All heavy atoms as TSV, in Angstrom:
chain	resi	resn	atom	element	x	y	z
A	1	MET	N	N	-25.564	-23.539	-13.542
A	1	MET	CA	C	-25.130	-23.120	-12.231
A	1	MET	C	C	-23.598	-23.109	-12.127
A	1	MET	O	O	-23.029	-22.274	-11.529
A	1	MET	CB	C	-25.721	-24.036	-11.227
A	1	MET	CG	C	-25.332	-23.815	-9.812
A	1	MET	SD	S	-26.409	-22.616	-8.967
A	1	MET	CE	C	-25.803	-22.640	-7.396
A	2	GLU	N	N	-23.002	-24.092	-12.758
A	2	GLU	CA	C	-21.575	-24.184	-12.664
A	2	GLU	C	C	-20.914	-23.005	-13.319
A	2	GLU	O	O	-19.894	-22.513	-12.865
A	2	GLU	CB	C	-21.064	-25.506	-13.289
A	2	GLU	CG	C	-19.640	-25.734	-13.244
A	2	GLU	CD	C	-19.124	-25.943	-11.748
A	2	GLU	OE1	O	-19.916	-26.394	-10.930
A	2	GLU	OE2	O	-17.975	-25.689	-11.409
A	3	THR	N	N	-21.416	-22.540	-14.418
A	3	THR	CA	C	-20.819	-21.367	-15.104
A	3	THR	C	C	-20.906	-20.164	-14.265
A	3	THR	O	O	-19.910	-19.396	-14.140
A	3	THR	CB	C	-21.607	-21.093	-16.423
A	3	THR	OG1	O	-21.512	-22.304	-17.227
A	3	THR	CG2	C	-20.940	-19.986	-17.169
A	4	ASN	N	N	-21.970	-19.972	-13.515
A	4	ASN	CA	C	-22.079	-18.789	-12.621
A	4	ASN	C	C	-21.053	-18.844	-11.507
A	4	ASN	O	O	-20.483	-17.876	-11.146
A	4	ASN	CB	C	-23.518	-18.721	-12.094
A	4	ASN	CG	C	-24.566	-18.354	-13.086
A	4	ASN	OD1	O	-24.209	-17.751	-14.110
A	4	ASN	ND2	N	-25.777	-18.678	-12.807
A	5	HIS	N	N	-20.853	-20.033	-10.972
A	5	HIS	CA	C	-19.852	-20.190	-9.959
A	5	HIS	C	C	-18.459	-19.926	-10.470
A	5	HIS	O	O	-17.658	-19.200	-9.811
A	5	HIS	CB	C	-19.947	-21.601	-9.429
A	5	HIS	CG	C	-18.879	-21.872	-8.303
A	5	HIS	ND1	N	-18.948	-21.353	-7.058
A	5	HIS	CD2	C	-17.728	-22.611	-8.403
A	5	HIS	CE1	C	-17.856	-21.732	-6.374
A	5	HIS	NE2	N	-17.120	-22.554	-7.176
A	6	LEU	N	N	-18.143	-20.347	-11.606
A	6	LEU	CA	C	-16.847	-20.134	-12.262
A	6	LEU	C	C	-16.682	-18.620	-12.572
A	6	LEU	O	O	-15.595	-18.073	-12.372
A	6	LEU	CB	C	-16.605	-20.990	-13.490
A	6	LEU	CG	C	-16.547	-22.496	-13.250
A	6	LEU	CD1	C	-16.449	-23.251	-14.528
A	6	LEU	CD2	C	-15.310	-22.847	-12.338
A	7	ASP	N	N	-17.723	-18.032	-13.059
A	7	ASP	CA	C	-17.654	-16.550	-13.313
A	7	ASP	C	C	-17.366	-15.794	-12.006
A	7	ASP	O	O	-16.591	-14.881	-11.996
A	7	ASP	CB	C	-18.949	-16.072	-13.923
A	7	ASP	CG	C	-19.141	-16.582	-15.380
A	7	ASP	OD1	O	-18.125	-17.022	-16.026
A	7	ASP	OD2	O	-20.239	-16.576	-15.871
A	8	PHE	N	N	-18.107	-16.159	-10.953
A	8	PHE	CA	C	-17.928	-15.504	-9.640
A	8	PHE	C	C	-16.514	-15.716	-9.140
A	8	PHE	O	O	-15.887	-14.825	-8.704
A	8	PHE	CB	C	-18.930	-16.126	-8.668
A	8	PHE	CG	C	-18.788	-15.467	-7.308
A	8	PHE	CD1	C	-19.272	-14.196	-7.058
A	8	PHE	CD2	C	-18.243	-16.171	-6.286
A	8	PHE	CE1	C	-19.104	-13.581	-5.787
A	8	PHE	CE2	C	-18.121	-15.604	-4.986
A	8	PHE	CZ	C	-18.584	-14.331	-4.759
A	9	GLU	N	N	-15.984	-16.904	-9.254
A	9	GLU	CA	C	-14.584	-17.183	-8.844
A	9	GLU	C	C	-13.618	-16.365	-9.649
A	9	GLU	O	O	-12.634	-15.836	-9.097
A	9	GLU	CB	C	-14.291	-18.690	-8.941
A	9	GLU	CG	C	-14.952	-19.559	-7.883
A	9	GLU	CD	C	-14.509	-19.233	-6.528
A	9	GLU	OE1	O	-13.337	-18.944	-6.259
A	9	GLU	OE2	O	-15.304	-19.294	-5.620
A	10	ALA	N	N	-13.846	-16.243	-10.903
A	10	ALA	CA	C	-12.939	-15.396	-11.760
A	10	ALA	C	C	-13.010	-13.956	-11.357
A	10	ALA	O	O	-11.932	-13.278	-11.241
A	10	ALA	CB	C	-13.342	-15.557	-13.189
A	11	LEU	N	N	-14.170	-13.455	-10.977
A	11	LEU	CA	C	-14.277	-12.062	-10.523
A	11	LEU	C	C	-13.579	-11.872	-9.202
A	11	LEU	O	O	-12.910	-10.819	-8.990
A	11	LEU	CB	C	-15.732	-11.669	-10.435
A	11	LEU	CG	C	-16.519	-11.431	-11.705
A	11	LEU	CD1	C	-17.970	-11.213	-11.388
A	11	LEU	CD2	C	-15.941	-10.298	-12.438
A	12	VAL	N	N	-13.680	-12.856	-8.308
A	12	VAL	CA	C	-12.996	-12.773	-7.036
A	12	VAL	C	C	-11.563	-12.799	-7.179
A	12	VAL	O	O	-10.772	-11.945	-6.587
A	12	VAL	CB	C	-13.467	-13.933	-6.094
A	12	VAL	CG1	C	-12.610	-14.006	-4.848
A	12	VAL	CG2	C	-14.955	-13.755	-5.686
A	13	GLN	N	N	-11.009	-13.641	-8.096
A	13	GLN	CA	C	-9.606	-13.683	-8.292
A	13	GLN	C	C	-9.059	-12.370	-8.919
A	13	GLN	O	O	-8.001	-11.860	-8.494
A	13	GLN	CB	C	-9.250	-14.871	-9.296
A	13	GLN	CG	C	-7.806	-15.020	-9.527
A	13	GLN	CD	C	-6.961	-15.398	-8.284
A	13	GLN	OE1	O	-7.502	-15.918	-7.352
A	13	GLN	NE2	N	-5.683	-15.020	-8.317
A	14	GLU	N	N	-9.844	-11.800	-9.870
A	14	GLU	CA	C	-9.432	-10.548	-10.442
A	14	GLU	C	C	-9.368	-9.462	-9.383
A	14	GLU	O	O	-8.503	-8.578	-9.376
A	14	GLU	CB	C	-10.389	-10.217	-11.589
A	14	GLU	CG	C	-10.024	-8.889	-12.289
A	14	GLU	CD	C	-10.965	-8.586	-13.378
A	14	GLU	OE1	O	-11.829	-9.370	-13.735
A	14	GLU	OE2	O	-10.899	-7.456	-13.939
A	15	ALA	N	N	-10.418	-9.427	-8.476
A	15	ALA	CA	C	-10.446	-8.395	-7.440
A	15	ALA	C	C	-9.209	-8.522	-6.534
A	15	ALA	O	O	-8.634	-7.558	-6.086
A	15	ALA	CB	C	-11.787	-8.485	-6.736
A	16	ARG	N	N	-8.919	-9.746	-6.212
A	16	ARG	CA	C	-7.765	-9.993	-5.360
A	16	ARG	C	C	-6.442	-9.494	-6.004
A	16	ARG	O	O	-5.588	-8.885	-5.350
A	16	ARG	CB	C	-7.601	-11.482	-5.009
A	16	ARG	CG	C	-8.616	-11.972	-4.024
A	16	ARG	CD	C	-8.504	-13.411	-3.782
A	16	ARG	NE	N	-9.525	-13.825	-2.737
A	16	ARG	CZ	C	-9.946	-15.044	-2.619
A	16	ARG	NH1	N	-9.535	-15.993	-3.455
A	16	ARG	NH2	N	-10.894	-15.382	-1.688
A	17	GLN	N	N	-6.342	-9.736	-7.279
A	17	GLN	CA	C	-5.119	-9.287	-7.980
A	17	GLN	C	C	-5.131	-7.746	-7.965
A	17	GLN	O	O	-4.013	-7.171	-7.787
A	17	GLN	CB	C	-5.095	-9.839	-9.392
A	17	GLN	CG	C	-4.809	-11.296	-9.438
A	17	GLN	CD	C	-4.908	-11.898	-10.874
A	17	GLN	OE1	O	-5.465	-11.237	-11.757
A	17	GLN	NE2	N	-4.425	-13.089	-11.060
A	18	GLU	N	N	-6.199	-7.103	-8.232
A	18	GLU	CA	C	-6.271	-5.663	-8.339
A	18	GLU	C	C	-5.945	-5.092	-6.892
A	18	GLU	O	O	-5.181	-4.098	-6.803
A	18	GLU	CB	C	-7.617	-5.140	-8.784
A	18	GLU	CG	C	-7.865	-5.398	-10.247
A	18	GLU	CD	C	-9.240	-4.935	-10.676
A	18	GLU	OE1	O	-9.901	-4.182	-10.038
A	18	GLU	OE2	O	-9.635	-5.401	-11.785
A	19	ARG	N	N	-6.426	-5.736	-5.840
A	19	ARG	CA	C	-6.166	-5.269	-4.531
A	19	ARG	C	C	-4.682	-5.442	-4.214
A	19	ARG	O	O	-4.056	-4.484	-3.672
A	19	ARG	CB	C	-6.988	-6.048	-3.509
A	19	ARG	CG	C	-6.747	-5.630	-2.068
A	19	ARG	CD	C	-7.427	-6.446	-1.057
A	19	ARG	NE	N	-7.026	-7.864	-1.207
A	19	ARG	CZ	C	-7.634	-8.885	-0.692
A	19	ARG	NH1	N	-8.789	-8.765	-0.099
A	19	ARG	NH2	N	-7.177	-10.081	-0.808
A	20	SER	N	N	-4.123	-6.494	-4.543
A	20	SER	CA	C	-2.677	-6.716	-4.358
A	20	SER	C	C	-1.782	-5.673	-5.077
A	20	SER	O	O	-0.830	-5.139	-4.557
A	20	SER	CB	C	-2.223	-8.098	-4.814
A	20	SER	OG	O	-2.839	-9.113	-3.932
A	21	LYS	N	N	-2.196	-5.406	-6.284
A	21	LYS	CA	C	-1.516	-4.326	-7.067
A	21	LYS	C	C	-1.635	-3.024	-6.421
A	21	LYS	O	O	-0.559	-2.265	-6.317
A	21	LYS	CB	C	-2.054	-4.306	-8.471
A	21	LYS	CG	C	-1.411	-3.392	-9.373
A	21	LYS	CD	C	-1.994	-3.350	-10.818
A	21	LYS	CE	C	-1.370	-2.307	-11.716
A	21	LYS	NZ	N	-1.942	-2.340	-12.996
A	22	ALA	N	N	-2.809	-2.617	-5.915
A	22	ALA	CA	C	-3.014	-1.345	-5.305
A	22	ALA	C	C	-2.238	-1.243	-4.017
A	22	ALA	O	O	-1.562	-0.221	-3.728
A	22	ALA	CB	C	-4.513	-1.161	-5.054
A	23	VAL	N	N	-2.200	-2.328	-3.214
A	23	VAL	CA	C	-1.464	-2.270	-1.963
A	23	VAL	C	C	0.039	-2.168	-2.307
A	23	VAL	O	O	0.771	-1.397	-1.619
A	23	VAL	CB	C	-1.733	-3.591	-1.155
A	23	VAL	CG1	C	-0.739	-3.654	0.001
A	23	VAL	CG2	C	-3.166	-3.576	-0.617
A	24	GLY	N	N	0.466	-2.837	-3.367
A	24	GLY	CA	C	1.895	-2.743	-3.728
A	24	GLY	C	C	2.232	-1.321	-4.165
A	24	GLY	O	O	3.340	-0.840	-3.788
A	25	GLN	N	N	1.395	-0.696	-4.850
A	25	GLN	CA	C	1.646	0.716	-5.297
A	25	GLN	C	C	1.667	1.667	-4.065
A	25	GLN	O	O	2.536	2.505	-4.020
A	25	GLN	CB	C	0.551	1.146	-6.268
A	25	GLN	CG	C	0.674	0.455	-7.629
A	25	GLN	CD	C	-0.468	0.807	-8.550
A	25	GLN	OE1	O	-1.499	1.217	-8.124
A	25	GLN	NE2	N	-0.307	0.534	-9.833
A	26	MET	N	N	0.755	1.395	-3.145
A	26	MET	CA	C	0.771	2.251	-1.929
A	26	MET	C	C	2.047	2.088	-1.072
A	26	MET	O	O	2.646	3.023	-0.672
A	26	MET	CB	C	-0.437	1.995	-1.025
A	26	MET	CG	C	-1.725	2.541	-1.626
A	26	MET	SD	S	-3.141	2.341	-0.507
A	26	MET	CE	C	-3.416	0.581	-0.475
A	27	LEU	N	N	2.427	0.789	-0.904
A	27	LEU	CA	C	3.667	0.538	-0.199
A	27	LEU	C	C	4.860	1.105	-0.907
A	27	LEU	O	O	5.761	1.667	-0.216
A	27	LEU	CB	C	3.881	-0.979	0.014
A	27	LEU	CG	C	2.896	-1.631	1.013
A	27	LEU	CD1	C	3.023	-3.109	0.958
A	27	LEU	CD2	C	3.023	-1.081	2.414
A	28	ALA	N	N	4.959	1.034	-2.221
A	28	ALA	CA	C	6.077	1.633	-2.966
A	28	ALA	C	C	6.077	3.147	-2.788
A	28	ALA	O	O	7.136	3.745	-2.597
A	28	ALA	CB	C	5.981	1.292	-4.447
A	29	ALA	N	N	4.927	3.757	-2.729
A	29	ALA	CA	C	4.858	5.269	-2.635
A	29	ALA	C	C	5.372	5.592	-1.161
A	29	ALA	O	O	6.118	6.569	-1.004
A	29	ALA	CB	C	3.464	5.743	-2.828
A	30	VAL	N	N	4.913	4.807	-0.223
A	30	VAL	CA	C	5.345	5.079	1.191
A	30	VAL	C	C	6.836	4.895	1.309
A	30	VAL	O	O	7.542	5.724	1.976
A	30	VAL	CB	C	4.558	4.207	2.187
A	30	VAL	CG1	C	5.161	4.287	3.591
A	30	VAL	CG2	C	3.068	4.675	2.252
A	31	TRP	N	N	7.320	3.899	0.765
A	31	TRP	CA	C	8.759	3.586	0.786
A	31	TRP	C	C	9.545	4.761	0.200
A	31	TRP	O	O	10.623	5.229	0.716
A	31	TRP	CB	C	9.032	2.341	0.077
A	31	TRP	CG	C	10.568	1.965	0.031
A	31	TRP	CD1	C	11.330	1.935	-1.045
A	31	TRP	CD2	C	11.379	1.668	1.161
A	31	TRP	NE1	N	12.652	1.647	-0.691
A	31	TRP	CE2	C	12.693	1.457	0.652
A	31	TRP	CE3	C	11.148	1.594	2.512
A	31	TRP	CZ2	C	13.776	1.145	1.438
A	31	TRP	CZ3	C	12.212	1.256	3.329
A	31	TRP	CH2	C	13.517	1.077	2.804
A	32	GLU	N	N	9.151	5.283	-0.943
A	32	GLU	CA	C	9.830	6.383	-1.622
A	32	GLU	C	C	9.782	7.662	-0.696
A	32	GLU	O	O	10.775	8.375	-0.565
A	32	GLU	CB	C	9.187	6.664	-2.955
A	32	GLU	CG	C	9.466	5.661	-4.000
A	32	GLU	CD	C	10.975	5.439	-4.277
A	32	GLU	OE1	O	11.695	6.404	-4.356
A	32	GLU	OE2	O	11.360	4.263	-4.355
A	33	LYS	N	N	8.607	7.947	-0.103
A	33	LYS	CA	C	8.515	9.110	0.813
A	33	LYS	C	C	9.447	8.888	1.971
A	33	LYS	O	O	10.138	9.888	2.416
A	33	LYS	CB	C	7.097	9.217	1.402
A	33	LYS	CG	C	6.106	9.670	0.315
A	33	LYS	CD	C	6.175	11.154	0.095
A	33	LYS	CE	C	5.052	11.581	-0.841
A	33	LYS	NZ	N	5.048	12.991	-1.087
A	34	CYS	N	N	9.551	7.695	2.525
A	34	CYS	CA	C	10.459	7.479	3.712
A	34	CYS	C	C	11.957	7.616	3.274
A	34	CYS	O	O	12.665	8.241	4.037
A	34	CYS	CB	C	10.245	6.099	4.198
A	34	CYS	SG	S	8.726	5.898	5.235
A	35	LYS	N	N	12.291	7.164	2.107
A	35	LYS	CA	C	13.638	7.350	1.651
A	35	LYS	C	C	14.001	8.751	1.497
A	35	LYS	O	O	15.087	9.189	1.874
A	35	LYS	CB	C	13.858	6.557	0.312
A	35	LYS	CG	C	13.894	5.053	0.437
A	35	LYS	CD	C	14.368	4.327	-0.760
A	35	LYS	CE	C	13.920	4.778	-2.082
A	35	LYS	NZ	N	14.293	3.981	-3.217
A	36	LYS	N	N	13.067	9.519	0.921
A	36	LYS	CA	C	13.320	10.980	0.755
A	36	LYS	C	C	13.416	11.638	2.122
A	36	LYS	O	O	14.295	12.571	2.282
A	36	LYS	CB	C	12.227	11.653	-0.097
A	36	LYS	CG	C	12.204	11.255	-1.559
A	36	LYS	CD	C	11.127	11.948	-2.312
A	36	LYS	CE	C	11.183	11.483	-3.824
A	36	LYS	NZ	N	10.053	12.094	-4.619
A	37	LEU	N	N	12.537	11.290	3.062
A	37	LEU	CA	C	12.546	11.935	4.308
A	37	LEU	C	C	13.867	11.720	5.074
A	37	LEU	O	O	14.502	12.652	5.611
A	37	LEU	CB	C	11.382	11.358	5.226
A	37	LEU	CG	C	11.348	11.841	6.634
A	37	LEU	CD1	C	11.051	13.332	6.721
A	37	LEU	CD2	C	10.279	11.101	7.411
A	38	PHE	N	N	14.397	10.425	5.033
A	38	PHE	CA	C	15.476	10.090	5.804
A	38	PHE	C	C	16.860	10.320	5.098
A	38	PHE	O	O	17.920	10.413	5.671
A	38	PHE	CB	C	15.467	8.625	6.307
A	38	PHE	CG	C	14.398	8.472	7.363
A	38	PHE	CD1	C	13.199	7.826	7.076
A	38	PHE	CD2	C	14.511	9.058	8.565
A	38	PHE	CE1	C	12.264	7.605	8.007
A	38	PHE	CE2	C	13.503	8.904	9.534
A	38	PHE	CZ	C	12.410	8.199	9.254
A	39	SER	N	N	16.798	10.559	3.778
A	39	SER	CA	C	18.004	10.840	3.083
A	39	SER	C	C	18.173	12.323	2.767
A	39	SER	O	O	19.216	12.758	2.222
A	39	SER	CB	C	18.065	10.064	1.729
A	39	SER	OG	O	17.054	10.535	0.851
A	40	ALA	N	N	17.142	13.156	3.111
A	40	ALA	CA	C	17.230	14.607	2.830
A	40	ALA	C	C	18.316	15.175	3.726
A	40	ALA	O	O	18.506	14.812	4.873
A	40	ALA	CB	C	15.864	15.217	3.071
A	41	PRO	N	N	19.031	16.237	3.233
A	41	PRO	CA	C	19.967	16.926	4.092
A	41	PRO	C	C	19.222	17.618	5.206
A	41	PRO	O	O	18.120	18.028	5.125
A	41	PRO	CB	C	20.629	17.890	3.151
A	41	PRO	CG	C	19.699	18.002	1.972
A	41	PRO	CD	C	18.909	16.788	1.898
A	42	ALA	N	N	19.961	17.792	6.320
A	42	ALA	CA	C	19.469	18.417	7.473
A	42	ALA	C	C	19.063	19.850	7.098
A	42	ALA	O	O	19.846	20.606	6.545
A	42	ALA	CB	C	20.402	18.427	8.650
A	43	THR	N	N	17.832	20.223	7.487
A	43	THR	CA	C	17.378	21.608	7.208
A	43	THR	C	C	17.019	22.382	8.450
A	43	THR	O	O	16.492	23.449	8.342
A	43	THR	CB	C	16.113	21.569	6.285
A	43	THR	OG1	O	15.091	20.793	7.003
A	43	THR	CG2	C	16.348	20.880	4.993
A	44	GLY	N	N	17.399	21.789	9.627
A	44	GLY	CA	C	17.100	22.442	10.858
A	44	GLY	C	C	15.721	22.108	11.309
A	44	GLY	O	O	15.299	22.566	12.405
A	45	GLN	N	N	14.976	21.345	10.608
A	45	GLN	CA	C	13.652	20.861	10.970
A	45	GLN	C	C	13.775	19.573	11.870
A	45	GLN	O	O	14.732	18.781	11.619
A	45	GLN	CB	C	12.739	20.641	9.812
A	45	GLN	CG	C	12.473	21.882	9.009
A	45	GLN	CD	C	11.595	21.551	7.833
A	45	GLN	OE1	O	11.369	20.400	7.472
A	45	GLN	NE2	N	11.115	22.585	7.136
A	46	THR	N	N	12.879	19.462	12.771
A	46	THR	CA	C	12.897	18.320	13.635
A	46	THR	C	C	11.798	17.358	13.207
A	46	THR	O	O	10.625	17.811	13.003
A	46	THR	CB	C	12.639	18.694	15.089
A	46	THR	OG1	O	13.713	19.657	15.489
A	46	THR	CG2	C	12.764	17.495	16.012
A	47	VAL	N	N	12.098	16.087	13.146
A	47	VAL	CA	C	11.085	15.112	12.849
A	47	VAL	C	C	10.525	14.649	14.239
A	47	VAL	O	O	11.255	14.240	15.109
A	47	VAL	CB	C	11.657	13.842	12.188
A	47	VAL	CG1	C	10.589	12.767	11.990
A	47	VAL	CG2	C	12.204	14.273	10.801
A	48	VAL	N	N	9.156	14.727	14.383
A	48	VAL	CA	C	8.531	14.352	15.649
A	48	VAL	C	C	7.757	13.079	15.402
A	48	VAL	O	O	6.942	13.007	14.507
A	48	VAL	CB	C	7.615	15.476	16.148
A	48	VAL	CG1	C	6.893	15.070	17.414
A	48	VAL	CG2	C	8.359	16.754	16.258
A	49	TRP	N	N	8.007	12.098	16.282
A	49	TRP	CA	C	7.267	10.858	16.150
A	49	TRP	C	C	6.154	10.874	17.127
A	49	TRP	O	O	6.398	11.153	18.317
A	49	TRP	CB	C	8.220	9.688	16.450
A	49	TRP	CG	C	9.320	9.522	15.476
A	49	TRP	CD1	C	10.560	10.020	15.593
A	49	TRP	CD2	C	9.213	8.926	14.170
A	49	TRP	NE1	N	11.316	9.692	14.427
A	49	TRP	CE2	C	10.518	9.090	13.599
A	49	TRP	CE3	C	8.220	8.264	13.474
A	49	TRP	CZ2	C	10.786	8.554	12.363
A	49	TRP	CZ3	C	8.534	7.739	12.281
A	49	TRP	CH2	C	9.782	7.889	11.656
A	50	HIS	N	N	5.010	10.550	16.766
A	50	HIS	CA	C	3.783	10.507	17.590
A	50	HIS	C	C	3.414	9.055	17.790
A	50	HIS	O	O	3.231	8.340	16.767
A	50	HIS	CB	C	2.610	11.252	17.020
A	50	HIS	CG	C	2.908	12.746	16.898
A	50	HIS	ND1	N	2.758	13.616	17.979
A	50	HIS	CD2	C	3.199	13.571	15.878
A	50	HIS	CE1	C	2.989	14.877	17.623
A	50	HIS	NE2	N	3.321	14.785	16.381
A	51	MET	N	N	3.266	8.613	19.012
A	51	MET	CA	C	2.824	7.317	19.273
A	51	MET	C	C	1.365	7.335	19.617
A	51	MET	O	O	0.895	8.125	20.456
A	51	MET	CB	C	3.626	6.714	20.498
A	51	MET	CG	C	5.094	6.621	20.210
A	51	MET	SD	S	5.519	5.462	18.815
A	51	MET	CE	C	5.015	3.862	19.520
A	52	LEU	N	N	0.563	6.435	19.013
A	52	LEU	CA	C	-0.817	6.371	19.293
A	52	LEU	C	C	-1.013	5.572	20.588
A	52	LEU	O	O	-0.245	4.613	20.838
A	52	LEU	CB	C	-1.572	5.728	18.123
A	52	LEU	CG	C	-1.577	6.444	16.790
A	52	LEU	CD1	C	-2.230	5.597	15.778
A	52	LEU	CD2	C	-2.216	7.801	16.899
A	53	PRO	N	N	-1.957	5.908	21.376
A	53	PRO	CA	C	-2.174	5.150	22.602
A	53	PRO	C	C	-2.751	3.750	22.258
A	53	PRO	O	O	-3.340	3.554	21.215
A	53	PRO	CB	C	-3.248	5.981	23.326
A	53	PRO	CG	C	-3.912	6.826	22.298
A	53	PRO	CD	C	-2.895	7.083	21.202
A	54	PRO	N	N	-2.404	2.809	23.064
A	54	PRO	CA	C	-2.838	1.403	22.835
A	54	PRO	C	C	-4.397	1.262	22.875
A	54	PRO	O	O	-5.094	1.997	23.385
A	54	PRO	CB	C	-2.250	0.569	23.931
A	54	PRO	CG	C	-1.734	1.528	24.991
A	54	PRO	CD	C	-1.668	2.934	24.351
């Protein structure tokens, strides 16, 4: 029984690490897009911010 519990804990830890890595990659991609958006030269286009209702 103890081995099964330890195996399960190892799988949970691995899943958490993979999730953290995936979230980090998504945040890095969003950060790069934001940097490009705000550092791009003016092209006459307007950025429109949409606020979601509460």
